[in-house]
C-alpha positions in Angstrom: 6.7 -58.1 110.1 9.1 -59.8 107.8 8.2 -62.0 104.8 10.6 -64.7 103.8 9.9 -65.3 100.1 10.3 -69.1 99.7 11.9 -70.6 96.5 8.6 -71.8 95.0 7.1 -68.3 95.1 10.3 -66.6 93.7 10.4 -69.1 90.8 6.7 -68.8 89.9 6.8 -65.0 89.9 9.9 -65.0 87.7 8.5 -67.1 85.0 6.9 -64.7 82.6 7.6 -64.0 78.9 5.6 -62.5 76.1 6.4 -62.1 72.4 4.2 -61.7 69.3 1.0 -62.3 71.1 2.2 -65.5 72.7 3.0 -65.7 76.4 4.5 -68.2 78.9 4.0 -67.7 82.6 4.2 -69.7 85.8 1.0 -71.6 86.7 0.9 -69.7 90.0 2.2 -66.5 88.5 -0.8 -64.4 89.3 -0.9 -65.7 92.9 2.8 -65.0 93.5 3.4 -61.9 91.4 1.1 -59.7 93.4 3.1 -60.2 96.6 6.4 -59.6 94.9 4.9 -56.4 93.3 3.9 -55.3 96.8 7.4 -56.0 98.2 8.9 -54.0 95.3 7.0 -51.0 96.7 7.8 -51.9 100.3 11.1 -53.9 100.3 11.5 -53.4 104.1 9.0 -56.3 104.5 10.8 -58.8 102.2 13.6 -61.2 103.0 15.3 -63.5 100.4 18.2 -65.5 101.8 21.2 -66.6 99.7 20.0 -70.2 100.0 16.6 -69.3 98.5 18.2 -67.2 95.7 20.7 -69.9 94.8 18.1 -72.7 94.8 15.8 -70.5 92.6 18.5 -69.9 90.1 19.4 -73.6 89.9 15.8 -74.7 89.5 14.6 -71.9 87.1 15.7 -73.4 83.8 13.9 -76.7 84.4 10.9 -74.8 85.7 10.8 -72.7 82.5 11.0 -75.8 80.2 8.3 -77.5 82.2 6.1 -74.5 82.0 6.6 -74.2 78.2 5.7 -77.9 77.7 2.6 -77.6 79.8 1.4 -74.3 78.3 -1.4 -74.4 75.7 -0.6 -72.8 72.3 -3.3 -72.4 69.6 -0.7 -73.3 67.0 1.7 -76.2 67.6 4.4 -74.3 65.6 4.3 -71.5 68.2 4.9 -74.1 70.9 7.9 -75.6 69.0 9.2 -72.1 68.5 9.0 -71.3 72.2 10.8 -74.5 73.1 13.6 -73.8 70.6 13.9 -70.3 72.2 13.9 -71.7 75.7 17.4 -70.3 76.5 16.1 -66.8 75.6 13.0 -67.3 77.8 15.1 -68.6 80.6 17.5 -65.6 80.5 14.6 -63.2 80.5 13.1 -65.0 83.5 16.5 -65.0 85.2 16.6 -61.2 84.8 13.2 -61.0 86.5 14.5 -63.1 89.3 17.6 -60.9 89.8 15.4 -57.8 89.9 13.1 -59.4 92.6 16.2 -60.2 94.7 17.6 -56.7 94.4 14.4 -54.7 94.6 12.0 -56.7 96.8 14.0 -57.7 99.8 16.8 -57.3 102.3 19.5 -59.8 102.9 19.7 -60.7 106.6 22.9 -62.5 107.7 22.5 -66.1 108.6 24.9 -68.1 110.7 25.1 -71.3 108.6 26.6 -73.4 111.5 23.7 -72.4 113.8 21.2 -72.9 110.9 22.4 -76.4 110.2 22.2 -77.2 114.0 18.6 -76.0 114.1 17.8 -78.1 111.0 19.4 -81.3 112.2 18.8 -81.2 115.9 15.4 -79.4 116.1 13.3 -79.2 113.0 14.0 -82.6 111.4 13.3 -84.6 114.6 10.2 -82.5 115.3 8.8 -83.1 111.8 9.6 -86.8 111.8 7.5 -87.2 115.0 4.8 -84.9 113.7 4.4 -86.7 110.4 3.9 -90.0 112.2 0.9 -88.5 114.0 -0.7 -86.7 111.1 -0.6 -89.0 108.2 -4.1 -90.6 108.4 -7.3 -91.0 106.5 -10.9 -91.0 107.4 -12.0 -94.6 106.7 -15.8 -95.0 106.7 -16.7 -98.7 107.0 -19.0 -99.7 104.2 -20.4 -103.3 104.0 -18.6 -105.5 101.5 -21.8 -106.5 99.9 -22.2 -103.0 98.5 -20.4 -103.6 95.2 -21.5 -100.6 93.1 -18.7 -98.0 93.0 -21.0 -95.0 92.7 -23.1 -96.2 95.7 -19.9 -96.7 97.8 -18.8 -93.2 97.0 -22.2 -91.8 97.8 -22.2 -93.6 101.1 -18.7 -92.4 101.9 -19.8 -88.8 101.4 -22.8 -89.3 103.7 -20.7 -90.9 106.5 -17.9 -88.3 106.2 -20.4 -85.5 106.6 -21.6 -87.0 109.9 -18.0 -87.3 111.3 -16.9 -84.7 113.9 -13.5 -84.2 112.2 -11.7 -85.0 109.0 -8.3 -86.6 108.4 -5.2 -84.4 108.0 -3.1 -85.6 105.1 0.5 -84.4 105.4 2.6 -85.6 102.5 5.6 -87.0 104.3 8.9 -85.3 105.2 10.0 -82.1 103.5 13.1 -82.2 101.3 16.5 -81.1 102.7 16.0 -77.8 100.8 12.7 -77.1 102.7 14.3 -78.1 106.0 17.1 -75.6 105.4 14.6 -72.8 104.6 12.6 -73.6 107.7 15.9 -73.5 109.8 16.8 -70.1 108.3 13.3 -68.7 109.1 13.7 -70.0 112.6 17.1 -68.4 112.9 15.7 -65.1 111.7 12.8 -65.3 114.3 15.3 -65.9 117.1 17.6 -63.1 115.8 14.6 -60.8 116.3 14.0 -62.4 119.7 10.4 -63.2 118.5 9.6 -59.5 118.7 8.6 -59.4 115.0 6.3 -61.7 113.2 8.2 -63.8 110.6 6.1 -65.2 107.7 7.2 -67.6 105.0 5.4 -66.9 101.7 5.1 -70.3 99.9 3.0 -72.5 97.6 4.7 -75.6 98.9 2.4 -77.8 101.0 5.1 -78.3 103.7 4.8 -74.6 104.7 1.1 -73.8 104.3 -2.2 -75.2 105.5 -2.9 -78.6 103.8 -6.0 -79.6 101.9 -8.2 -82.0 103.9 -8.7 -85.4 102.2 -11.5 -87.9 102.8 -11.9 -91.4 101.6 -12.1 -95.1 102.3 -9.5 -97.7 101.8 -12.3 -100.2 101.4 -13.8 -98.5 98.3 -10.6 -96.9 97.0 -12.5 -93.6 97.0 -10.5 -90.5 98.0 -10.9 -86.8 97.3 -9.8 -83.4 98.5 -12.4 -81.2 100.0 -12.8 -78.0 97.9 -13.0 -75.3 100.6 -11.5 -77.0 103.6 -7.9 -76.6 104.8 -6.2 -77.9 107.9 -3.5 -75.7 109.4 -2.5 -78.2 112.2 1.0 -78.8 110.8 1.6 -75.1 109.9 0.4 -74.0 113.3 2.5 -76.5 115.2 5.6 -75.3 113.3 4.7 -71.7 114.1 4.3 -72.5 117.8 7.5 -74.4 118.0 9.8 -72.3 115.8 8.1 -68.9 115.3 7.7 -68.7 111.5 4.2 -68.7 110.0 3.8 -70.2 106.6 1.1 -68.7 104.3 0.0 -68.7 100.7 1.1 -65.5 98.9 -2.4 -64.0 98.2 -3.4 -64.4 101.8 -0.1 -63.0 103.0 -0.5 -60.0 100.7 -3.7 -59.1 102.6 -1.9 -59.5 105.9 1.0 -57.2 104.7 -1.5 -54.5 103.5 -3.2 -54.6 106.9 0.1 -54.3 108.7 1.0 -51.3 106.4 -2.2 -49.5 107.2 -1.6 -50.0 110.9 -4.4 -52.5 111.4 -4.2 -55.8 113.3 -3.9 -58.7 110.9 
């Protein structure tokens, strides 16, 4: 198996800085760092393409600033100090990113002309058609004379539980960056002639199973279900193009099983 480390995972694992008892780290750091640590021990599993590396480098500084701003500090002076030292934090995180690229992966050659053809002629049209079919909501019909918001929400829950299926909410088309990464993963799959499983480690909703959302337009009540994911979009991409998107902690378990010789 090969694990393509997508930009979002590489950035989140790279954002970590600690000084004088204060720390700054990516909000999904714990989720992503475990997989990168595993790949450091077993770099033959990891793949980081030049596209992913370059995009991570370009986005890292803004991601560090956003993380500092959203990190809770017990003393506001410490937060101001961390913001004034942002360039130091960013450089430290960039060093972490460089080490991940060097120590946790191989660099497989990608034919950029063929990659762009796959992106423009295959993946983009496929996803445009798929998105049109999957953006939908469960819409329980509640009588208009029920005015109380809490009652409408309770009725929505009762009706939704009785439905045979929930709505899949797929948040529109991926960005051009994501389409390019999908095309590179597809190229790598075909390069291996589909004889090796290619996974994409990601925390981006365009790659991994999506949360199921329920609600009613009539009441304006919508919510995500806590423990329910729908893999329809991910699975259709896997069937059509070969790569399997998965969240880092789940993928870490798959990689450990593969290493031990068990079937994932």
